[in-house]
Backbone and ligand atoms as CSV (ligand in chain L), in Angstrom:
chain,resi,resn,atom,element,x,y,z
A,1,MET,N,N,28.284,83.425,31.457
A,1,MET,CA,C,27.794,84.578,30.715
A,1,MET,C,C,27.363,85.649,31.719
A,2,ILE,N,N,27.717,86.893,31.469
A,2,ILE,CA,C,27.331,87.978,32.353
A,2,ILE,C,C,26.255,88.824,31.698
A,3,GLU,N,N,25.418,89.392,32.534
A,3,GLU,CA,C,24.376,90.284,32.035
A,3,GLU,C,C,24.919,91.699,31.929
A,4,PHE,N,N,24.333,92.469,31.094
A,4,PHE,CA,C,24.692,93.880,31.040
A,4,PHE,C,C,23.448,94.685,30.712
A,5,SER,N,N,23.504,95.948,31.049
A,5,SER,CA,C,22.451,96.875,30.648
A,5,SER,C,C,23.131,98.153,30.194
A,6,GLU,N,N,22.451,98.920,29.397
A,6,GLU,CA,C,23.011,100.155,28.875
A,6,GLU,C,C,22.197,101.327,29.383
A,7,GLU,N,N,22.886,102.449,29.518
A,7,GLU,CA,C,22.243,103.668,29.967
A,7,GLU,C,C,22.717,104.802,29.069
A,8,VAL,N,N,21.797,105.607,28.621
A,8,VAL,CA,C,22.154,106.782,27.824
A,8,VAL,C,C,22.222,107.973,28.769
A,9,LEU,N,N,23.365,108.635,28.785
A,9,LEU,CA,C,23.526,109.824,29.614
A,9,LEU,C,C,23.273,111.067,28.770
A,10,THR,N,N,22.425,111.940,29.258
A,10,THR,CA,C,22.152,113.197,28.579
A,10,THR,C,C,22.699,114.317,29.446
A,11,HIS,N,N,23.514,115.184,28.858
A,11,HIS,CA,C,24.112,116.298,29.578
A,11,HIS,C,C,23.329,117.567,29.270
A,12,PHE,N,N,22.989,118.311,30.301
A,12,PHE,CA,C,22.232,119.556,30.149
A,12,PHE,C,C,23.082,120.729,30.606
A,13,ASN,N,N,22.938,121.837,29.912
A,13,ASN,CA,C,23.627,123.065,30.287
A,13,ASN,C,C,22.563,124.131,30.519
A,14,CYS,N,N,22.431,124.579,31.766
A,14,CYS,CA,C,21.410,125.568,32.133
A,14,CYS,C,C,21.756,126.913,31.485
A,15,ASP,N,N,20.799,127.486,30.788
A,15,ASP,CA,C,21.075,128.776,30.147
A,15,ASP,C,C,20.980,129.939,31.135
A,16,ALA,N,N,20.549,129.661,32.363
A,16,ALA,CA,C,20.498,130.722,33.378
A,16,ALA,C,C,21.797,130.778,34.191
A,17,CYS,N,N,22.227,129.646,34.735
A,17,CYS,CA,C,23.433,129.647,35.585
A,17,CYS,C,C,24.651,129.086,34.871
A,18,LYS,N,N,24.457,128.552,33.667
A,18,LYS,CA,C,25.554,128.033,32.822
A,18,LYS,C,C,26.236,126.804,33.396
A,19,LYS,N,N,25.614,126.133,34.354
A,19,LYS,CA,C,26.216,124.928,34.912
A,19,LYS,C,C,25.632,123.689,34.241
A,20,TRP,N,N,26.390,122.626,34.282
A,20,TRP,CA,C,26.003,121.370,33.648
A,20,TRP,C,C,25.518,120.361,34.675
A,21,TRP,N,N,24.654,119.469,34.232
A,21,TRP,CA,C,24.307,118.280,35.001
A,21,TRP,C,C,23.940,117.182,34.012
A,22,SER,N,N,23.879,115.976,34.517
A,22,SER,CA,C,23.634,114.820,33.655
A,22,SER,C,C,22.467,114.002,34.192
A,23,VAL,N,N,21.743,113.396,33.275
A,23,VAL,CA,C,20.607,112.551,33.625
A,23,VAL,C,C,20.737,111.242,32.853
A,24,GLY,N,N,20.557,110.127,33.553
A,24,GLY,CA,C,20.592,108.822,32.910
A,24,GLY,C,C,19.230,108.471,32.355
A,25,ASP,N,N,19.227,107.979,31.114
A,25,ASP,CA,C,17.997,107.536,30.446
A,25,ASP,C,C,16.886,108.583,30.512
A,26,TRP,N,N,17.212,109.771,30.096
A,26,TRP,CA,C,16.237,110.867,30.060
A,26,TRP,C,C,15.098,110.504,29.117
A,27,THR,N,N,13.881,110.737,29.555
A,27,THR,CA,C,12.721,110.351,28.760
A,27,THR,C,C,12.067,111.543,28.082
A,28,LYS,N,N,12.812,112.646,27.925
A,28,LYS,CA,C,12.302,113.852,27.263
A,28,LYS,C,C,10.992,114.312,27.910
A,29,LYS,N,N,11.099,114.509,29.230
A,29,LYS,CA,C,9.948,114.998,29.974
A,29,LYS,C,C,9.586,116.399,29.511
A,30,GLU,N,N,8.413,116.869,29.883
A,30,GLU,CA,C,7.966,118.176,29.441
A,30,GLU,C,C,8.774,119.303,30.065
A,31,LYS,N,N,9.265,119.114,31.278
A,31,LYS,CA,C,10.055,120.165,31.912
A,31,LYS,C,C,11.176,119.536,32.723
A,32,MET,N,N,12.177,120.363,33.026
A,32,MET,CA,C,13.358,119.876,33.752
A,32,MET,C,C,13.821,120.978,34.693
A,33,PHE,N,N,14.065,120.624,35.943
A,33,PHE,CA,C,14.577,121.586,36.918
A,33,PHE,C,C,16.095,121.553,36.891
A,34,CYS,N,N,16.716,122.737,36.867
A,34,CYS,CA,C,18.163,122.805,37.002
A,34,CYS,C,C,18.480,122.481,38.466
A,35,PRO,N,N,19.360,121.484,38.730
A,35,PRO,CA,C,19.674,121.139,40.110
A,35,PRO,C,C,20.546,122.181,40.805
A,36,HIS,N,N,21.069,123.131,40.058
A,36,HIS,CA,C,21.955,124.145,40.633
A,36,HIS,C,C,21.194,125.399,41.047
A,37,CYS,N,N,20.395,125.946,40.140
A,37,CYS,CA,C,19.705,127.205,40.446
A,37,CYS,C,C,18.197,127.017,40.585
A,38,GLY,N,N,17.686,125.856,40.231
A,38,GLY,CA,C,16.284,125.555,40.432
A,38,GLY,C,C,15.343,126.052,39.350
A,39,ILE,N,N,15.876,126.738,38.341
A,39,ILE,CA,C,15.006,127.253,37.293
A,39,ILE,C,C,14.386,126.082,36.525
A,40,VAL,N,N,13.170,126.273,36.029
A,40,VAL,CA,C,12.487,125.228,35.276
A,40,VAL,C,C,12.701,125.471,33.779
A,41,HIS,N,N,13.105,124.451,33.093
A,41,HIS,CA,C,13.320,124.542,31.644
A,41,HIS,C,C,12.220,123.765,30.928
A,42,TYR,N,N,11.684,124.396,29.895
A,42,TYR,CA,C,10.640,123.753,29.096
A,42,TYR,C,C,11.101,123.469,27.672
A,43,ASP,N,N,12.055,124.266,27.196
A,43,ASP,CA,C,12.510,124.126,25.812
A,43,ASP,C,C,13.896,123.498,25.795
A,44,PHE,N,N,14.107,122.605,24.864
A,44,PHE,CA,C,15.384,121.898,24.769
A,44,PHE,C,C,15.896,121.988,23.343
A,45,LYS,N,N,17.159,122.266,23.237
A,45,LYS,CA,C,17.805,122.328,21.923
A,45,LYS,C,C,18.964,121.347,21.947
A,46,GLU,N,N,18.960,120.441,20.987
A,46,GLU,CA,C,20.027,119.447,20.941
A,46,GLU,C,C,21.342,120.122,20.583
A,47,ALA,N,N,22.365,119.791,21.358
A,47,ALA,CA,C,23.677,120.368,21.095
A,47,ALA,C,C,24.266,119.756,19.832
A,48,ASN,N,N,25.250,120.410,19.310
A,48,ASN,CA,C,25.970,119.897,18.147
A,48,ASN,C,C,26.562,118.533,18.502
A,49,PRO,N,N,26.142,117.475,17.815
A,49,PRO,CA,C,26.628,116.142,18.187
A,49,PRO,C,C,28.124,115.984,17.968
A,50,LEU,N,N,28.716,116.857,17.163
A,50,LEU,CA,C,30.157,116.765,16.933
A,50,LEU,C,C,30.945,117.446,18.041
A,51,GLN,N,N,30.229,118.181,18.894
A,51,GLN,CA,C,30.901,118.866,20.001
A,51,GLN,C,C,30.823,117.981,21.238
A,52,PRO,N,N,31.937,117.449,21.703
A,52,PRO,CA,C,31.898,116.548,22.857
A,52,PRO,C,C,31.536,117.289,24.138
A,53,ALA,N,N,31.053,116.546,25.112
A,53,ALA,CA,C,30.755,117.127,26.420
A,53,ALA,C,C,32.053,117.638,27.040
A,54,PRO,N,N,31.969,118.656,27.898
A,54,PRO,CA,C,33.177,119.157,28.554
A,54,PRO,C,C,33.920,118.032,29.279
A,55,ALA,N,N,35.239,118.122,29.279
A,55,ALA,CA,C,36.067,117.053,29.849
A,55,ALA,C,C,35.727,116.785,31.316
A,56,ASP,N,N,35.391,117.836,32.068
A,56,ASP,CA,C,35.080,117.660,33.487
A,56,ASP,C,C,33.808,116.846,33.706
A,57,LEU,N,N,32.945,116.771,32.692
A,57,LEU,CA,C,31.695,116.029,32.836
A,57,LEU,C,C,31.794,114.593,32.347
A,58,LYS,N,N,32.906,114.247,31.756
A,58,LYS,CA,C,33.059,112.867,31.315
A,58,LYS,C,C,33.078,111.964,32.550
A,59,LYS,N,N,32.489,110.803,32.408
A,59,LYS,CA,C,32.366,109.877,33.533
A,59,LYS,C,C,33.468,108.820,33.461
A,60,ASP,N,N,33.994,108.474,34.603
A,60,ASP,CA,C,34.946,107.381,34.710
A,60,ASP,C,C,34.337,106.301,35.580
A,61,SER,N,N,34.641,105.072,35.255
A,61,SER,CA,C,34.150,103.949,36.019
A,61,SER,C,C,35.077,103.696,37.205
A,62,ILE,N,N,34.480,103.511,38.386
A,62,ILE,CA,C,35.261,103.163,39.568
A,62,ILE,C,C,34.602,101.953,40.232
A,63,HIS,N,N,35.366,101.281,41.056
A,63,HIS,CA,C,34.821,100.164,41.812
A,63,HIS,C,C,34.764,100.578,43.277
A,64,LEU,N,N,33.640,100.376,43.920
A,64,LEU,CA,C,33.550,100.663,45.344
A,64,LEU,C,C,32.645,99.647,46.011
A,65,LYS,N,N,32.836,99.508,47.323
A,65,LYS,CA,C,32.041,98.562,48.095
A,65,LYS,C,C,30.998,99.317,48.900
A,66,LEU,N,N,29.769,98.828,48.850
A,66,LEU,CA,C,28.664,99.409,49.606
A,66,LEU,C,C,27.937,98.282,50.325
A,67,PRO,N,N,27.249,98.600,51.422
A,67,PRO,CA,C,26.474,97.567,52.116
A,67,PRO,C,C,25.380,97.001,51.189
A,68,ARG,N,N,25.100,95.717,51.347
A,68,ARG,CA,C,24.108,95.072,50.468
A,68,ARG,C,C,22.735,95.733,50.568
A,69,TRP,N,N,22.363,96.168,51.789
A,69,TRP,CA,C,21.044,96.790,51.933
A,69,TRP,C,C,20.976,98.090,51.124
A,70,LEU,N,N,22.108,98.804,51.065
A,70,LEU,CA,C,22.125,100.053,50.310
A,70,LEU,C,C,22.078,99.775,48.803
A,71,ILE,N,N,22.783,98.755,48.374
A,71,ILE,CA,C,22.741,98.378,46.954
A,71,ILE,C,C,21.319,97.967,46.567
A,72,ALA,N,N,20.660,97.222,47.456
A,72,ALA,CA,C,19.282,96.802,47.181
A,72,ALA,C,C,18.366,98.018,47.068
A,73,TRP,N,N,18.579,98.988,47.965
A,73,TRP,CA,C,17.764,100.199,47.901
A,73,TRP,C,C,18.036,100.956,46.604
A,74,LEU,N,N,19.313,101.113,46.263
A,74,LEU,CA,C,19.678,101.824,45.031
A,74,LEU,C,C,19.010,101.166,43.824
A,75,ASP,N,N,19.035,99.846,43.791
A,75,ASP,CA,C,18.485,99.127,42.644
A,75,ASP,C,C,16.962,99.170,42.597
A,76,GLY,N,N,16.331,99.573,43.690
A,76,GLY,CA,C,14.873,99.709,43.697
A,76,GLY,C,C,14.397,101.072,43.248
A,77,GLN,N,N,15.340,101.970,42.955
A,77,GLN,CA,C,14.983,103.336,42.533
A,77,GLN,C,C,14.959,103.420,41.009
A,78,PRO,N,N,14.196,104.364,40.481
A,78,PRO,CA,C,14.155,104.492,39.017
A,78,PRO,C,C,15.457,105.042,38.422
A,79,GLU,N,N,16.220,105.803,39.218
A,79,GLU,CA,C,17.473,106.352,38.704
A,79,GLU,C,C,18.588,105.302,38.829
A,80,SER,N,N,19.646,105.514,38.097
A,80,SER,CA,C,20.781,104.596,38.171
A,80,SER,C,C,21.526,104.804,39.483
A,81,ARG,N,N,22.330,103.809,39.865
A,81,ARG,CA,C,23.154,103.932,41.073
A,81,ARG,C,C,24.027,105.180,40.987
A,82,ALA,N,N,24.665,105.370,39.842
A,82,ALA,CA,C,25.590,106.497,39.685
A,82,ALA,C,C,24.872,107.839,39.852
A,83,VAL,N,N,23.695,107.964,39.271
A,83,VAL,CA,C,22.950,109.226,39.367
A,83,VAL,C,C,22.542,109.480,40.815
A,84,LEU,N,N,22.064,108.432,41.507
A,84,LEU,CA,C,21.644,108.593,42.904
A,84,LEU,C,C,22.820,109.012,43.787
A,85,ILE,N,N,23.964,108.371,43.601
A,85,ILE,CA,C,25.136,108.692,44.423
A,85,ILE,C,C,25.638,110.091,44.115
A,86,GLU,N,N,25.697,110.453,42.835
A,86,GLU,CA,C,26.172,111.789,42.465
A,86,GLU,C,C,25.232,112.868,43.021
A,87,ASP,N,N,23.933,112.672,42.870
A,87,ASP,CA,C,22.974,113.660,43.385
A,87,ASP,C,C,23.096,113.804,44.902
A,88,ALA,N,N,23.219,112.670,45.617
A,88,ALA,CA,C,23.314,112.720,47.076
A,88,ALA,C,C,24.584,113.443,47.517
A,89,LEU,N,N,25.701,113.153,46.864
A,89,LEU,CA,C,26.959,113.823,47.226
A,89,LEU,C,C,26.875,115.318,46.959
A,90,ASN,N,N,26.286,115.685,45.835
A,90,ASN,CA,C,26.145,117.112,45.523
A,90,ASN,C,C,25.306,117.828,46.575
A,91,LYS,N,N,24.233,117.171,47.022
A,91,LYS,CA,C,23.340,117.806,47.998
A,91,LYS,C,C,23.979,117.883,49.381
A,92,VAL,N,N,24.550,116.791,49.850
A,92,VAL,CA,C,25.086,116.743,51.209
A,92,VAL,C,C,26.321,117.628,51.357
A,93,HIS,N,N,27.179,117.599,50.354
A,93,HIS,CA,C,28.449,118.324,50.465
A,93,HIS,C,C,28.445,119.656,49.731
A,94,VAL,N,N,27.292,120.006,49.158
A,94,VAL,CA,C,27.134,121.275,48.440
A,94,VAL,C,C,28.315,121.475,47.474
A,95,ILE,N,N,28.517,120.453,46.672
A,95,ILE,CA,C,29.598,120.481,45.675
A,95,ILE,C,C,29.155,121.380,44.525
A,96,ASP,N,N,30.076,122.162,44.043
A,96,ASP,CA,C,29.787,123.063,42.932
A,96,ASP,C,C,30.407,122.486,41.672
A,97,PRO,N,N,29.609,121.755,40.873
A,97,PRO,CA,C,30.171,121.167,39.660
A,97,PRO,C,C,30.705,122.243,38.722
A,98,PRO,N,N,31.648,121.889,37.878
A,98,PRO,CA,C,32.219,122.894,36.972
A,98,PRO,C,C,31.177,123.366,35.967
A,99,SER,N,N,31.361,124.582,35.519
A,99,SER,CA,C,30.503,125.112,34.465
A,99,SER,C,C,31.324,125.191,33.188
A,100,ASP,N,N,30.677,125.527,32.097
A,100,ASP,CA,C,31.394,125.587,30.813
A,100,ASP,C,C,31.998,126.958,30.555
A,101,THR,N,N,31.855,127.870,31.510
A,101,THR,CA,C,32.413,129.207,31.292
A,101,THR,C,C,33.602,129.438,32.192
L,1,ZN,ZN,ZN,20.737,126.687,36.478
């Protein structure tokens, strides 16, 4: 028998820079910083649930090998492995994720 866990991904669209980002298991905090332009958001409006997230933001599962010490570190963080890796790649390589416009 294998174990599994589930994660709810919430996609945000900044109304200032119009770029998207995603957060795993968002706890509806009081405020949220846009990782692209840094603006602080306090108000949230749920998107139309019938409108799917942009295709570029859909996630695909991949398999990769990482050192055990790094996996242990990733698993000790509150964020998911995927969120930590995506955030680190965006910061180090200054990747410009697609926007909806
Ligand atoms: Zn922004």
